[in-house]
C-alpha positions in Angstrom: 0.0 0.1 -0.3 1.1 3.6 -0.2 3.0 5.3 2.4 1.7 8.6 3.4 4.3 10.5 4.8 2.6 13.9 5.9 -0.9 15.3 5.2 -0.1 17.1 2.6 1.8 13.9 0.7 0.8 13.8 -2.9 0.3 10.4 -5.0 3.1 9.7 -7.7 1.6 8.9 -10.9 4.5 6.1 -11.4 3.1 3.0 -9.7 1.6 0.8 -12.3 3.1 2.6 -15.3 4.4 0.3 -18.2 7.9 2.0 -19.2 10.2 1.2 -22.1 13.7 2.2 -21.6 16.4 2.0 -24.0 19.6 1.8 -23.3 22.0 0.0 -20.8 22.1 3.2 -18.6 19.0 3.1 -17.8 18.5 -0.5 -16.4 18.0 0.1 -12.8 15.6 2.5 -12.6 12.7 0.9 -11.1 14.6 0.6 -7.6 14.4 4.5 -7.9 13.0 7.2 -9.6 10.3 4.9 -11.5 9.5 2.0 -8.5 7.1 0.5 -9.1 6.6 0.9 -12.6 7.0 -1.8 -14.9 10.0 -1.5 -16.9 10.7 -3.1 -19.9 14.5 -2.9 -22.1 14.7 -2.7 -25.6 16.4 -1.8 -28.5 15.6 0.9 -31.0 13.2 -1.4 -32.8 11.1 -0.9 -30.3 9.8 2.0 -31.8 9.1 1.0 -35.1 6.2 -0.9 -34.3 2.5 -0.3 -33.0 2.9 -1.8 -29.6 5.2 1.1 -28.8 2.0 2.7 -28.2 1.0 0.0 -25.4 4.1 1.8 -23.2 3.1 5.0 -20.8 6.6 6.1 -20.9 9.4 5.8 -23.1 12.7 7.1 -22.2 15.7 7.0 -25.0 19.4 7.2 -23.9 20.4 8.8 -26.9 24.3 8.0 -26.2 23.8 4.0 -26.8 22.4 4.8 -30.2 23.9 6.1 -33.7 21.7 9.3 -34.5 20.4 8.7 -37.7 19.1 5.5 -36.6 18.2 7.2 -33.4 16.0 9.5 -35.4 14.3 7.4 -37.7 13.2 5.6 -35.2 11.5 8.4 -33.1 9.9 9.7 -36.0 8.3 6.6 -36.7 6.4 7.4 -33.5 4.4 9.9 -35.0 2.6 7.7 -36.7 0.7 6.4 -33.5 -2.3 8.1 -32.6 -1.6 9.1 -30.0 2.1 8.2 -29.0 3.2 7.6 -25.7 5.5 10.3 -24.2 9.3 9.8 -25.2 11.8 11.6 -22.6 15.3 11.6 -24.7 18.7 11.5 -22.3 21.9 12.3 -23.6 25.1 14.5 -23.7 24.7 14.2 -27.2 21.7 15.2 -28.3 22.0 16.4 -32.3 19.9 18.7 -33.5 18.3 16.8 -35.8 17.2 14.5 -33.6 16.0 16.9 -31.2 13.7 17.6 -34.1 12.1 14.4 -34.9 11.4 14.3 -30.6 10.1 18.0 -30.5 7.4 16.8 -33.6 5.7 14.2 -30.8 2.7 15.4 -28.8 4.2 14.7 -25.7 8.1 14.8 -25.6 11.5 16.6 -23.5 14.7 16.5 -23.4 17.4 16.2 -20.1 21.3 17.1 -20.9 23.4 15.0 -18.9 25.0 15.1 -16.7 21.3 15.0 -14.4 20.2 14.6 -10.9 17.6 12.0 -10.0 15.4 14.9 -8.8 15.7 16.5 -12.2 15.1 12.8 -13.8 11.6 12.5 -11.6 10.3 15.9 -11.8 10.7 15.7 -16.0 8.8 12.0 -15.8 6.3 14.0 -14.0 5.4 16.9 -15.8 5.2 14.3 -18.8 2.7 11.9 -17.4 0.7 15.0 -16.3 0.4 17.2 -19.6 0.4 13.8 -21.6 -3.3 13.7 -19.6 -5.2 10.4 -18.1 -4.7 7.0 -19.7 -7.3 5.2 -21.0 -8.6 2.6 -19.3 -10.1 -0.7 -20.7 -11.6 -3.4 -17.8 -11.7 -5.7 -21.1 -8.6 -5.6 -21.3 -8.2 -6.1 -17.7 -10.2 -9.6 -17.7 -13.7 -8.4 -18.0 -16.2 -6.0 -15.9 -14.6 -4.9 -12.6 -17.1 -3.9 -9.2 -15.8 -1.4 -6.9 -17.4 -1.0 -3.6 -17.5 2.2 -2.1 -17.9 2.5 1.8 -18.1 5.6 4.7 -16.4 4.4 7.8 -18.7 7.1 9.3 -21.7 9.7 8.5 -20.7 12.1 6.5 -17.0 10.8 5.4 -17.8 11.7 2.1 -18.2 8.4 0.8 -21.0 9.1 -1.8 -18.9 12.0 -3.7 -16.0 9.6 -3.9 -18.0 6.9 -5.7 -19.0 9.7 -8.1 -15.7 11.1 -8.8 -14.4 7.4 -9.1 -17.3 6.4 -11.7 -16.7 10.0 -13.4 -13.4 9.6 -13.7 -13.8 6.1 -15.0 -16.4 6.6 -17.6 -13.9 9.8 -19.2 -10.5 7.6 -19.3 -12.4 4.7 -20.5 -14.0 7.1 -23.9 -16.6 4.4 -24.3 -20.3 4.6 -24.5 -22.1 3.7 -21.1 -19.1 1.8 -19.9 -19.5 2.8 -16.3 -22.8 2.5 -13.8 -22.8 3.9 -10.5 -25.4 2.0 -8.4 -26.5 3.8 -5.0 -27.5 1.1 -2.2 -28.5 3.2 -0.2 -31.5 2.1 -1.2 -33.7 4.2 1.6 -32.2 7.7 1.6 -29.1 7.8 -1.5 -28.1 10.9 -1.9 -25.9 9.7 -5.5 -28.9 11.1 -7.6 -29.5 14.8 -5.8 -25.3 15.1 -6.2 -25.3 14.5 -9.5 -28.7 16.1 -10.7 -30.1 13.3 -12.0 -33.9 11.9 -11.3 -33.7 8.3 -9.5 -36.0 5.8 -11.4 -35.2 2.3 -9.7 -37.7 0.7 -7.3 -36.3 -2.7 -6.6 -39.6 -3.1 -4.2 -41.4 -3.5 -7.3 -39.8 -6.9 -8.0 -40.5 -8.5 -4.8 -39.3 -11.9 -4.4 -39.2 -12.2 -8.3 -35.6 -11.5 -9.0 -35.6 -13.8 -12.2 -37.6 -11.4 -14.0 -34.3 -8.6 -13.9 -32.3 -9.0 -17.4 -30.2 -6.8 -19.2 -33.2 -4.9 -21.1 -34.7 -4.5 -17.7 -31.5 -2.7 -16.6 -32.0 -0.3 -18.9 -35.2 1.2 -17.9 -33.9 1.8 -14.3 -30.9 3.4 -15.1 -30.6 7.5 -15.7 -28.1 8.5 -18.0 -25.1 10.7 -16.5 -22.9 11.6 -19.2 -21.5 9.6 -22.3 -20.4 7.2 -20.5 -22.0 6.6 -17.4 -25.1 5.7 -16.2 -26.9 5.9 -12.7 -29.1 3.1 -11.0 -30.3 4.9 -7.9 -33.7 4.3 -6.3 -36.4 6.8 -5.2 -36.5 7.6 -1.6 -37.9 4.7 0.3 -37.9 4.5 4.0 -38.8 0.8 4.1 -36.8 0.1 1.2 -34.2 -1.9 2.9 -37.3 -4.2 4.2 -39.3 -4.6 1.1 -36.2 -5.2 -1.5 -35.1 -9.2 -1.5 -31.5 -10.1 -1.2 -32.2 -11.8 -4.3 -33.3 -8.6 -6.0 -30.0 -7.2 -4.9 -28.0 -9.5 -6.1 -29.2 -10.6 -9.4 -30.1 -6.9 -10.1 -25.6 -6.7 -9.5 -24.7 -9.5 -11.7 -26.5 -8.2 -14.8 -25.1 -5.3 -14.1 -21.4 -6.8 -14.0 -22.9 -8.2 -17.3 -23.5 -5.1 -19.4 -20.9 -2.5 -17.9 -17.5 -2.4 -17.9 -17.6 -0.8 -14.2 -19.8 -1.1 -11.7 -19.2 1.4 -8.7 -21.3 0.5 -5.7 -21.7 3.3 -3.1 -22.5 1.3 -0.1 -25.1 1.5 2.8 -22.7 2.2 6.1 -25.0 0.0 8.1 -24.7 -3.8 7.0 -27.1 -5.8 5.3 -28.5 -9.0 4.7 -26.8 -9.3 1.4 -23.6 -6.5 2.5 -21.2 -9.9 2.4 -22.3 -11.0 -0.8 -22.0 -8.2 -2.6 -18.3 -7.2 -1.7 -17.2 -10.5 -1.9 -18.3 -9.9 -5.9 -16.3 -7.0 -5.5 -12.5 -6.2 -6.6 -12.1 -3.3 -4.9 -13.4 -2.3 -1.3 -12.6 1.0 -0.3 -13.6 2.6 3.1 -14.0 6.2 3.3 -12.5 7.8 6.5 -11.9 11.5 7.7 -8.9 12.5 9.7 -10.4 12.2 12.8 -10.2 9.6 15.7 -13.5 8.4 16.3 -14.0 8.1 12.2 -10.5 6.1 12.1 -11.6 4.0 14.9 -14.6 2.7 13.0 -12.9 2.4 9.5 -10.2 0.1 11.7 -13.3 -1.9 13.1 -15.2 -1.8 9.3 -12.1 -3.2 7.2 -11.4 -5.9 10.4 -15.7 -7.1 9.8 -15.0 -7.3 6.5 -12.2 -9.1 6.1 -13.9 -11.8 9.4 -16.4 -12.0 6.9 -15.0 -12.2 3.7 -12.6 -14.6 5.8 -9.7 -12.9 4.4 -10.7 -13.5 0.9 -10.3 -9.2 -0.1 -8.6 -7.1 2.0 -10.2 -3.9 2.0 -8.5 -0.6 1.1 -8.7 2.7 3.8 -9.0 6.1 1.7 -8.5 9.2 3.9 -10.5 12.2 3.2 -10.2 15.7 2.9 -7.5 16.1 3.9 -5.8 19.0 4.6 -2.4 21.1 4.8 -1.4 22.8 8.1 1.2 23.0 10.2 -0.5 23.4 13.3 -4.0 22.4 14.4 -5.7 19.4 16.6 -6.2 16.8 13.6 -3.9 13.8 14.1 -1.0 13.4 11.1 -1.2 10.5 8.5 1.4 9.0 10.7 -0.9 9.1 13.5 -4.1 7.8 11.7 -2.3 5.4 10.2 -1.4 4.0 14.0 -4.5 4.1 14.9 -6.1 2.1 11.9 -3.1 -0.3 12.6 -2.4 -0.6 9.0 -1.5 1.8 5.9 -3.8 3.9 4.3 -4.2 3.6 0.7 -4.3 7.1 -0.4 -5.4 10.6 0.3 -8.0 12.7 -0.9 -7.2 16.5 -0.8 -10.1 18.7 1.3 -11.8 21.4 -1.0 -15.0 22.1 0.4 -15.5 25.0 -1.8 -15.4 23.0 -4.9 -17.3 19.8 -3.2 -20.3 22.7 -2.3 -20.3 23.9 -5.8 -20.8 20.5 -7.2 -23.3 19.7 -5.3 -25.4 22.5 -5.5 -24.9 23.0 -9.4 -25.4 18.9 -9.4 -22.7 17.1 -11.4 -19.2 15.5 -10.2 -16.6 18.2 -9.1 -14.4 17.2 -12.2 -17.5 18.7 -14.3 -17.5 22.2 -12.3 -14.5 22.1 -11.0 -11.8 20.5 -13.1 -8.6 22.0 -11.3 -10.2 20.6 -7.6 -7.2 18.7 -6.2 -9.8 16.2 -5.4 -9.9 15.6 -8.9 -5.9 14.8 -9.4 -6.4 13.1 -6.0 -9.1 10.2 -7.2 -7.3 10.1 -11.2 -4.4 9.4 -9.4 -6.3 6.3 -7.2 -8.4 5.0 -10.2 -5.4 5.0 -12.1 -3.7 2.6 -9.4 -6.2 0.6 -8.9 -6.9 -0.2 -12.4 -3.9 -1.8 -13.0 -4.5 -4.4 -10.4 -5.1 -7.5 -11.5 -9.4 -8.7 -10.7 -9.5 -10.3 -7.3 -13.4 -10.9 -8.2 -13.9 -14.7 -9.1 -17.4 -14.4 -10.2 -19.8 -11.7 -10.5 -22.5 -10.9 -7.5 -24.9 -14.1 -7.7 -28.2 -15.0 -6.7 -28.5 -18.3 -4.7 
């Protein structure tokens, strides 16, 4: 898990990245600047084939190759749409070679000698300017299902679930690829946060879960954007009593067949179907504030989930509303992890103005405040988790 050193610590863009390194001098970066990345050592022949597009970053030691051959190989990269970011380093950087490199959409040079800090900073800038990577659930092994649960009321779990779903939908670049399911059946807020109209009334199914199929599912979702659908029920204080376990599990099973990504906004209190739903998820995120009661609740909730699932799936704790401060009563992230008795997976910055504006206007924070730190933190969390292998054996199924 990610080791957060302070409340203002930022997540790296490196973990999970596929990097092509050309030149023996670049070996060993996976133990330093590129720790956490999947590095493949290659030759300039790798630049002349379409497989180069599979990499998130290409590093080239210009001193390791003859300039004319390298210039031709770099020029070939421009045929890829879009080409991956390229960083060329070396003491010998001929003008013709540099011109070919600068024709690429995302490229930079670093003249030797350079420090590890300079290399890390240049790589980070390249990755940020290149934009988010497309995420393909099918390429990762079929549909993916992530659950988001709050450790305490008001921890921001619904906001996090919405931003995760929106980020996945934006990066997948496919129509109707993500479904956000609000399982807070009695009083879920996802529809209100998104300015959408809830349509689902699972209580109407009673015990006839077998009636739920792909066609019926589509009649119950509300389109939010090109890639994102919302499944949320109308306000019903009796919903938890009237909606059967089989209907919940069947609905999620069909959703996992229809969509590439299914994001669940889970109720905080356990229901008869909670553990079965979580057992069908690839990831379970427990959202906690940086307060002692919330941290203790997050630890207890995570322990209860692990025990209930017989250790099959380890929840990841995400610390929400982190603020940069030198003084104040809030515990540090190090102190928080001591209370949690485990490492936090990630931290999400506090940006009350952006969150409040988005809720009032209706829609994701990424839509109304795209430069918010929350958007950046969610994007990095999604990208890191998306490259993890699926941990769910099957979709949630009714008995």
